[in-house]
Residue frames relative to the residue before (quaternion, step in Angstrom):
aa qw qx qy qz dx dy dz
M 1.0000 0.0000 0.0000 0.0000 0.00 0.00 0.00
N 0.5708 -0.6010 0.4257 0.3630 3.64 -0.88 1.00
E 0.4091 -0.7163 0.5075 0.2489 3.49 -0.79 0.88
D 0.5997 0.5490 -0.3440 0.4697 3.55 1.11 -0.67
L 0.6832 0.4736 -0.3308 0.4467 3.58 0.84 -0.86
L 0.5763 0.5889 -0.3538 0.4426 3.53 1.06 -0.74
E 0.6775 0.5041 -0.2778 0.4579 3.53 0.75 -1.21
K 0.6481 0.5421 -0.3068 0.4382 3.60 1.00 -0.96
L 0.6341 0.5536 -0.2823 0.4602 3.50 1.03 -1.08
L 0.6906 0.4774 -0.2560 0.4792 3.51 0.75 -1.12
E 0.6364 0.4955 -0.3304 0.4902 3.67 0.96 -0.68
A 0.6472 0.5149 -0.3224 0.4605 3.58 0.97 -0.87
W 0.6945 0.4757 -0.2649 0.4703 3.50 1.02 -0.72
G 0.6073 -0.5935 0.3595 0.3870 3.55 1.19 -0.07
A 0.5262 0.6585 -0.4224 0.3333 3.64 1.16 -0.12
E 0.5290 -0.5578 0.5194 0.3732 3.53 -1.10 0.58
K 0.5387 -0.5543 0.5220 0.3606 3.52 -1.37 0.46
D 0.0965 0.8085 -0.5723 0.0970 3.61 -0.76 0.94
P 0.4504 -0.7574 0.4203 0.2163 3.40 -0.59 1.25
K 0.6613 0.4432 -0.2905 0.5309 3.49 1.37 -0.22
Y 0.2415 0.8269 -0.4971 0.1040 3.70 1.00 0.36
R 0.5878 0.5819 -0.3709 0.4223 3.51 1.19 -0.29
E 0.5484 0.5646 -0.3607 0.5004 3.48 1.31 -0.39
Y 0.7529 0.3653 -0.1790 0.5173 3.74 1.19 -0.40
P 0.0144 0.8626 -0.5053 -0.0201 3.56 0.57 1.10
I 0.5818 0.5882 -0.4279 0.3640 3.71 1.00 -0.45
P 0.6414 0.4838 -0.3940 0.4464 3.72 0.74 -0.53
V 0.6177 0.5284 -0.3432 0.4706 3.56 1.12 -0.75
L 0.6675 0.5346 -0.2957 0.4256 3.44 0.91 -0.93
V 0.6732 0.4868 -0.2489 0.4979 3.52 0.99 -0.84
S 0.6521 0.5192 -0.2743 0.4796 3.46 1.11 -0.71
L 0.6422 0.4754 -0.3278 0.5041 3.60 1.14 -0.50
G 0.6038 0.5526 -0.3427 0.4611 3.51 1.11 -0.54
Y 0.6220 0.5346 -0.2752 0.5015 3.54 1.17 -1.04
K 0.6393 0.5094 -0.3065 0.4877 3.60 0.84 -0.89
T 0.6367 0.5621 -0.3066 0.4297 3.59 0.86 -0.93
G 0.7074 0.4469 -0.2279 0.4980 3.54 0.82 -1.34
H 0.6310 0.5391 -0.3345 0.4464 3.59 0.89 -0.89
Q 0.6764 0.4815 -0.2643 0.4907 3.69 0.84 -1.04
W 0.6628 0.5015 -0.3277 0.4493 3.66 0.79 -0.80
A 0.7156 0.4551 -0.2758 0.4524 3.46 0.86 -1.19
S 0.5958 0.6005 -0.3366 0.4136 3.68 1.16 -0.65
K 0.6696 0.5368 -0.2238 0.4619 3.45 1.28 -0.78
Q 0.6125 0.5867 -0.3073 0.4316 3.55 1.35 -0.64
K 0.5526 -0.5677 0.4783 0.3790 3.65 -1.23 0.27
R 0.5494 -0.6619 0.4035 0.3118 3.47 -0.86 1.19
D 0.6769 0.4407 -0.3596 0.4671 3.84 0.73 -0.71
D 0.6205 0.5370 -0.3933 0.4146 3.62 0.83 -0.58
L 0.6425 0.5448 -0.2866 0.4564 3.59 1.02 -1.10
L 0.7152 0.4239 -0.3125 0.4594 3.55 0.85 -0.99
S 0.6833 0.5067 -0.3398 0.4011 3.60 0.79 -0.73
R 0.6561 0.4830 -0.2612 0.5177 3.61 1.23 -0.50
F 0.8674 0.1722 -0.0611 0.4628 3.67 0.73 -0.91
E 0.4591 0.7041 -0.4688 0.2715 3.62 1.05 -0.07
E 0.6494 0.5131 -0.3330 0.4518 3.59 0.93 -0.80
F 0.6174 0.4944 -0.3636 0.4922 3.63 1.03 -0.63
Y 0.6487 0.5007 -0.3649 0.4420 3.64 0.85 -0.74
T 0.6256 0.5433 -0.3186 0.4604 3.67 0.88 -0.85
D 0.6979 0.4533 -0.2980 0.4676 3.57 0.91 -0.85
W 0.5892 0.5478 -0.3506 0.4794 3.62 1.17 -0.71
V 0.6760 0.4989 -0.2867 0.4603 3.66 0.79 -1.08
N 0.7464 0.3800 -0.2176 0.5011 3.66 0.88 -0.90
D 0.4474 -0.7399 0.4074 0.2940 3.53 1.27 0.24
R 0.4055 0.6811 -0.4413 0.4205 3.40 1.18 1.05
L 0.5092 0.6625 -0.4321 0.3392 3.59 1.15 -0.16
T 0.2454 -0.7694 0.5828 0.0906 3.66 -0.23 1.36
K 0.6578 -0.4907 0.3971 0.4109 3.50 -1.40 -0.04
E 0.6419 0.5320 -0.2869 0.4718 3.39 1.28 -0.91
R 0.6431 0.4969 -0.3265 0.4826 3.66 1.08 -0.54
Y 0.5983 0.5455 -0.3481 0.4726 3.47 1.05 -0.89
N 0.6277 0.5221 -0.3449 0.4631 3.64 0.84 -0.88
L 0.6444 0.5086 -0.3523 0.4494 3.62 0.82 -0.85
L 0.6198 0.5449 -0.3145 0.4691 3.62 1.01 -0.98
Y 0.6615 0.4979 -0.3085 0.4684 3.55 0.87 -1.06
E 0.7108 0.4221 -0.3107 0.4691 3.63 0.65 -0.79
E 0.5743 0.5129 -0.3873 0.5071 3.79 1.06 -0.49
L 0.7041 0.4587 -0.2988 0.4522 3.57 0.61 -0.89
N 0.0789 -0.8311 0.5428 0.0920 3.53 0.82 -0.85
P 0.1061 -0.8613 0.4904 0.0803 3.61 0.45 1.26
A 0.5528 0.6003 -0.4005 0.4168 3.56 1.13 -0.54
S 0.6694 0.5011 -0.3194 0.4457 3.66 0.90 -0.76
I 0.6483 0.5254 -0.3025 0.4605 3.43 1.09 -0.89
I 0.5937 0.5306 -0.3559 0.4892 3.61 1.05 -0.70
A 0.6702 0.5336 -0.2820 0.4319 3.49 0.87 -0.89
E 0.6764 0.4401 -0.2927 0.5130 3.56 1.14 -0.66
I 0.7473 0.2743 -0.1698 0.5809 3.80 1.02 -0.50
P 0.0756 0.8225 -0.5635 -0.0154 3.77 0.52 0.86
D 0.4961 0.6645 -0.4764 0.2921 3.70 1.01 -0.28
T 0.6055 0.5849 -0.3372 0.4213 3.53 1.09 -0.82
I 0.6366 0.5140 -0.2942 0.4939 3.52 0.93 -0.98
N 0.6376 0.5358 -0.3095 0.4589 3.65 0.83 -0.98
Q 0.6607 0.5014 -0.2900 0.4774 3.55 0.87 -1.01
A 0.6510 0.4787 -0.3474 0.4758 3.72 0.83 -0.91
I 0.6723 0.4906 -0.3490 0.4308 3.73 0.74 -0.95
E 0.5589 0.6222 -0.4043 0.3702 3.65 0.91 -0.61
D 0.7552 0.3095 -0.1884 0.5462 3.67 0.90 -0.84
P 0.4378 -0.7576 0.4125 0.2534 3.56 -0.41 1.27
K 0.6951 0.4914 -0.3177 0.4176 3.56 0.96 -0.61
V 0.5807 0.5425 -0.3237 0.5136 3.36 1.33 -0.53
A 0.6361 0.5049 -0.3161 0.4905 3.56 0.89 -0.93
E 0.6698 0.4510 -0.3585 0.4684 3.74 0.77 -0.81
A 0.6342 0.5464 -0.3536 0.4174 3.72 0.94 -0.74
M 0.6349 0.5323 -0.2967 0.4749 3.48 1.14 -0.93
L 0.6035 0.5278 -0.3634 0.4746 3.73 0.99 -0.72
E 0.7632 0.4445 -0.1818 0.4323 3.64 0.90 -1.07
N 0.8111 0.2063 -0.0183 0.5471 3.38 1.19 -0.89
Y 0.0419 0.8552 -0.5107 0.0778 3.67 1.02 0.88
H 0.6318 0.5653 -0.3408 0.4063 3.40 0.99 -0.90
L 0.6096 0.5824 -0.3365 0.4195 3.64 1.11 -0.65
F 0.6135 0.5496 -0.2836 0.4912 3.37 1.20 -0.95
E 0.7118 0.4062 -0.2840 0.4976 3.61 0.69 -0.89
N 0.6078 0.4947 -0.4292 0.4490 3.79 0.92 -0.41
G 0.5569 0.5809 -0.3875 0.4497 3.59 1.25 -0.70
I 0.5986 0.5623 -0.3356 0.4614 3.72 0.90 -0.92
V 0.6792 0.4817 -0.3076 0.4604 3.58 0.69 -1.05
W 0.6493 0.5387 -0.3020 0.4438 3.66 0.95 -1.05
G 0.6778 0.5065 -0.3048 0.4371 3.51 0.96 -0.99
L 0.6502 0.4987 -0.3204 0.4752 3.61 1.11 -0.75
M 0.6356 0.5347 -0.3400 0.4410 3.57 1.01 -0.71
S 0.5973 0.5604 -0.3448 0.4585 3.52 1.17 -0.80
V 0.6642 0.4655 -0.3047 0.4994 3.70 0.84 -0.72
I 0.6043 0.5175 -0.3486 0.4955 3.66 0.90 -0.63
R 0.6730 0.4714 -0.3170 0.4737 3.59 0.82 -0.95
R 0.6377 0.5286 -0.3413 0.4443 3.64 0.84 -0.74
I 0.6463 0.5385 -0.2929 0.4544 3.57 1.01 -0.95
I 0.6508 0.5198 -0.2862 0.4736 3.58 1.07 -0.93
M 0.6721 0.5240 -0.2721 0.4468 3.46 0.88 -1.16
D 0.6637 0.4900 -0.3147 0.4694 3.58 1.01 -0.76
D 0.6297 0.5174 -0.3487 0.4629 3.58 1.14 -0.76
D 0.6782 0.4929 -0.3059 0.4511 3.61 0.96 -0.85
S 0.7190 0.4398 -0.3078 0.4414 3.57 0.94 -0.52
S 0.5235 0.6442 -0.3722 0.4153 3.57 1.45 -0.04
């Protein structure tokens, strides 16, 4: 995996620069999921995203997102189809053996990262609407 890309992902996720980042594949894994969700959501039509996910975002922000509602969000989002649309991220993860191993053991964290990436785009859209 490109070292610059890893550093950028870790920085975007809020991690401190760490020369031993390869020893910590979980933040990289979650960052890759976040990047995947963010890229996918950024390519979607604004109104489609809002109509499908704004209610979930509101529940999340107001701490009302129950496990059942999260599962509905997860089904609506369908991370597997997003991954199929953006295969480069998976290819990047597989290039690094430690990240690939983390993905096998903690795939749910990668998928959670996808959800968080999507929610970040929804948040940006809502904040932009509020400031207009």
